[in-house]
C-alpha positions as CSV (number, residue, x, y, z in Angstrom):
1,M,-100.2,-85.2,-175.1
2,K,-103.4,-86.2,-174.6
3,K,-102.6,-86.3,-170.7
4,V,-101.6,-82.9,-171.4
5,V,-104.7,-81.7,-172.8
6,L,-106.7,-83.3,-170.5
7,S,-105.0,-81.7,-167.5
8,I,-105.2,-78.1,-168.8
9,L,-109.1,-79.0,-169.5
10,S,-109.4,-80.0,-166.3
11,L,-107.6,-77.0,-164.8
12,I,-110.1,-75.0,-167.1
13,I,-113.1,-76.8,-165.8
14,I,-112.0,-76.5,-162.4
15,G,-111.5,-72.6,-162.4
16,L,-114.8,-71.8,-164.2
17,P,-116.8,-72.1,-160.8
18,V,-114.2,-69.1,-159.3
19,M,-114.6,-66.9,-162.4
20,A,-118.4,-67.3,-162.5
21,E,-118.0,-66.3,-158.6
22,N,-116.4,-62.5,-159.4
23,M,-119.1,-61.9,-162.3
24,P,-122.0,-59.0,-161.9
25,P,-124.6,-60.3,-159.7
26,A,-127.2,-59.6,-162.6
27,K,-127.7,-60.1,-166.5
28,L,-127.6,-56.4,-166.7
29,K,-124.4,-54.9,-166.4
30,P,-124.1,-51.5,-164.8
31,L,-122.5,-48.8,-167.2
32,K,-118.9,-48.5,-166.4
33,N,-117.1,-45.0,-165.7
34,K,-116.1,-42.9,-168.9
35,A,-119.2,-44.8,-170.5
36,K,-120.6,-42.3,-173.2
37,I,-124.3,-42.0,-173.6
38,S,-127.3,-40.2,-175.5
39,Y,-130.4,-39.3,-174.7
40,N,-133.1,-38.5,-177.5
41,Q,-135.2,-35.3,-176.8
42,A,-137.7,-36.5,-179.4
43,N,-138.5,-39.8,-178.3
44,G,-136.8,-40.1,-175.0
45,I,-134.7,-43.1,-176.0
46,W,-131.4,-43.7,-174.1
47,A,-128.3,-45.1,-175.9
48,E,-124.9,-46.2,-174.9
49,K,-121.8,-45.6,-177.3
50,P,-123.8,-42.8,-179.8
51,D,-122.4,-40.8,-182.6
52,C,-123.7,-37.8,-180.9
53,K,-124.9,-35.7,-183.8
54,H,-128.1,-35.4,-183.1
55,E,-128.7,-36.1,-179.8
56,L,-127.7,-34.8,-176.1
57,C,-124.2,-36.7,-175.4
58,F,-123.0,-37.5,-172.0
59,L,-120.1,-38.8,-170.4
60,K,-119.8,-40.8,-166.8
61,V,-117.8,-40.0,-164.2
62,K,-117.9,-40.9,-160.7
63,G,-118.9,-37.8,-158.4
64,F,-118.9,-37.0,-154.6
65,G,-119.6,-40.3,-152.7
66,D,-119.5,-42.2,-155.2
67,F,-122.5,-41.2,-157.0
68,S,-122.7,-40.8,-161.0
69,D,-122.0,-37.7,-162.5
70,Y,-122.8,-37.1,-166.1
71,L,-120.8,-34.5,-168.1
72,F,-121.6,-33.0,-171.7
73,L,-118.5,-34.2,-173.8
74,N,-117.5,-30.4,-173.3
75,S,-116.9,-31.0,-169.7
76,D,-119.6,-29.0,-168.6
77,F,-121.8,-30.7,-165.6
78,A,-125.3,-31.7,-167.0
79,F,-126.8,-34.0,-164.1
80,T,-126.0,-36.1,-161.1
81,T,-128.2,-39.4,-160.7
82,D,-127.8,-39.9,-156.9
83,C,-127.5,-43.3,-157.9
84,E,-123.8,-45.3,-158.0
85,H,-124.9,-47.4,-160.5
86,E,-126.7,-47.0,-163.9
87,F,-128.2,-49.8,-166.8
88,I,-129.7,-49.0,-170.3
89,V,-133.0,-50.9,-170.6
90,N,-134.9,-51.0,-173.5
91,G,-134.0,-47.3,-173.9
92,K,-134.5,-46.6,-170.4
93,L,-131.9,-45.2,-167.9
94,I,-132.3,-47.0,-164.8
95,G,-130.2,-46.3,-161.5
96,H,-129.5,-48.1,-158.4
97,S,-128.9,-46.5,-155.4
98,N,-126.7,-48.8,-152.7
99,K,-128.0,-46.1,-149.7
100,N,-131.3,-46.4,-150.6
101,L,-131.6,-49.9,-151.9
102,N,-133.8,-48.9,-154.4
103,F,-134.2,-48.2,-158.3
104,Y,-135.4,-45.5,-160.3
105,E,-135.8,-44.5,-164.0
106,I,-134.3,-41.5,-165.2
107,D,-135.6,-38.9,-167.2
108,Y,-133.8,-36.0,-168.5
109,A,-135.9,-33.1,-170.1
110,N,-135.2,-29.3,-170.9
111,G,-132.4,-29.6,-168.7
112,K,-133.6,-31.5,-165.8
113,V,-133.4,-35.0,-164.2
114,Q,-136.6,-36.6,-163.2
115,K,-136.4,-39.9,-161.1
116,T,-139.4,-42.3,-160.7
117,L,-139.1,-45.1,-158.0
118,L,-139.2,-48.1,-159.6
119,D,-141.9,-51.2,-157.7
120,K,-141.2,-54.7,-156.8
121,E,-142.8,-56.0,-159.7
122,E,-140.8,-53.5,-162.1
123,V,-137.9,-54.5,-160.3
124,Q,-138.4,-58.5,-160.6
125,A,-138.7,-58.2,-164.3
126,L,-135.2,-56.4,-164.6
127,F,-133.8,-59.4,-162.6
128,P,-135.8,-62.5,-163.1
129,E,-133.3,-64.6,-161.7
130,Y,-133.3,-63.4,-158.5
131,S,-136.5,-63.6,-155.4
132,V,-137.2,-59.7,-154.7
133,V,-137.6,-59.2,-151.1
134,C,-139.2,-55.6,-149.5
135,L,-137.9,-54.7,-146.2
136,S,-141.7,-54.5,-145.6
137,E,-142.1,-58.1,-145.7
138,F,-140.3,-58.3,-142.3
139,S,-142.3,-59.1,-139.0
140,E,-142.9,-56.1,-137.5
141,N,-142.7,-57.6,-134.2
142,T,-139.3,-59.8,-134.7
143,N,-138.3,-57.8,-138.1
144,A,-137.3,-61.5,-139.0
145,L,-138.8,-63.2,-142.7
146,K,-138.3,-66.7,-143.1
147,I,-137.2,-68.3,-146.7
148,K,-137.0,-71.4,-147.9
149,K,-133.8,-71.8,-149.9
150,G,-134.2,-75.0,-151.6
151,F,-131.9,-77.2,-153.0
152,G,-129.4,-75.2,-154.9
153,D,-128.3,-71.5,-154.2
154,L,-130.6,-68.8,-153.3
155,K,-130.3,-65.3,-155.2
156,I,-131.9,-62.4,-153.3
157,L,-132.5,-58.8,-154.0
158,L,-133.3,-56.7,-150.9
159,L,-135.7,-53.8,-151.7
160,N,-136.0,-50.6,-149.6
161,D,-139.4,-49.8,-149.1
162,K,-139.1,-48.1,-145.8
163,G,-137.0,-45.1,-146.0
164,I,-133.5,-44.3,-146.1
165,L,-130.7,-46.4,-144.8
166,P,-127.6,-45.4,-142.8
167,D,-124.6,-45.9,-145.3
168,V,-123.2,-48.7,-142.9
169,Y,-125.9,-51.0,-143.5
170,K,-124.6,-54.7,-144.3
171,F,-125.4,-58.1,-144.7
172,S,-123.6,-60.9,-141.9
173,S,-124.0,-64.1,-140.6
174,G,-122.5,-66.2,-138.0
175,N,-123.9,-69.5,-139.3
176,A,-125.2,-68.9,-143.0
177,K,-122.8,-68.7,-146.1
178,F,-123.2,-66.1,-148.7
179,E,-121.8,-64.2,-151.3
180,Q,-122.3,-60.3,-151.3
181,Y,-121.6,-57.8,-154.4
182,D,-120.5,-54.3,-155.4
183,M,-124.4,-53.6,-155.9
184,S,-125.9,-53.6,-152.5
185,G,-129.0,-56.0,-151.5
186,F,-128.0,-58.2,-154.0
187,I,-126.8,-61.6,-152.5
188,K,-126.3,-65.1,-153.4
189,I,-127.2,-67.7,-150.4
190,T,-125.2,-71.1,-150.2
191,K,-126.1,-72.4,-146.6
192,S,-129.5,-72.3,-144.5
193,G,-128.9,-70.5,-141.7
194,M,-129.2,-66.7,-140.5
195,I,-128.3,-63.3,-142.3
196,Q,-128.5,-60.4,-140.7
197,F,-128.8,-57.0,-142.4
198,S,-128.2,-54.1,-140.2
199,D,-125.8,-51.0,-139.2
200,Y,-123.2,-52.3,-137.4
201,S,-122.7,-49.4,-134.8
202,D,-126.2,-49.3,-133.7
203,N,-129.0,-52.0,-134.0
204,S,-131.8,-50.1,-132.2
205,S,-135.1,-48.9,-132.5
206,K,-134.1,-46.0,-134.6
207,N,-131.9,-48.0,-137.1
208,L,-133.6,-51.3,-137.1
209,W,-131.9,-54.6,-138.0
210,Y,-133.5,-57.3,-140.2
211,V,-133.1,-61.0,-140.1
212,L,-133.2,-63.6,-142.8
213,L,-133.9,-67.0,-141.6
214,I,-133.3,-69.3,-144.4
215,R,-134.2,-72.9,-144.1
């Protein structure tokens, strides 16, 4: 009996790292499709799972291009975030754009959406377990950035402060191991080497490629 119990425990322990690999990239979990949220117009506070008696209430659905659309509970369109993922953090609605690799605080007042771009320090505060790296930090001559990985795995959040990028920008590598997430810009690096972030179809002066040199 003891051997059976020990065998089961061993299988569970072995399976844990695999399960961990498939978890969301950050402690903040994005709102799921069909999530219900509310906005209190008096204090500007967002909340999930509202009672909707005295507040504006919305239902999240996937819209055109996988952007998040929000409907009133009577199914009328309310607004779009132009982002693929949203979080509610301390009463604030935060959106993340896979295309722009940026984060925005989203306000909804007088029936209109206002998006405010978050800077590096604000994003770092949201994801303290990641090292936030901006595209402007890469060398203008080589488009490369040297980073020390250290002994353990390295988590990096790539932030775009240089304008809109093509949809096809992806991470790739021939000599370094990394894990990529649905939220673009989040990677976990497990091995030293070179990781390229680029447009597969056109590496040119128009569509620059960026290289992480992991040492």
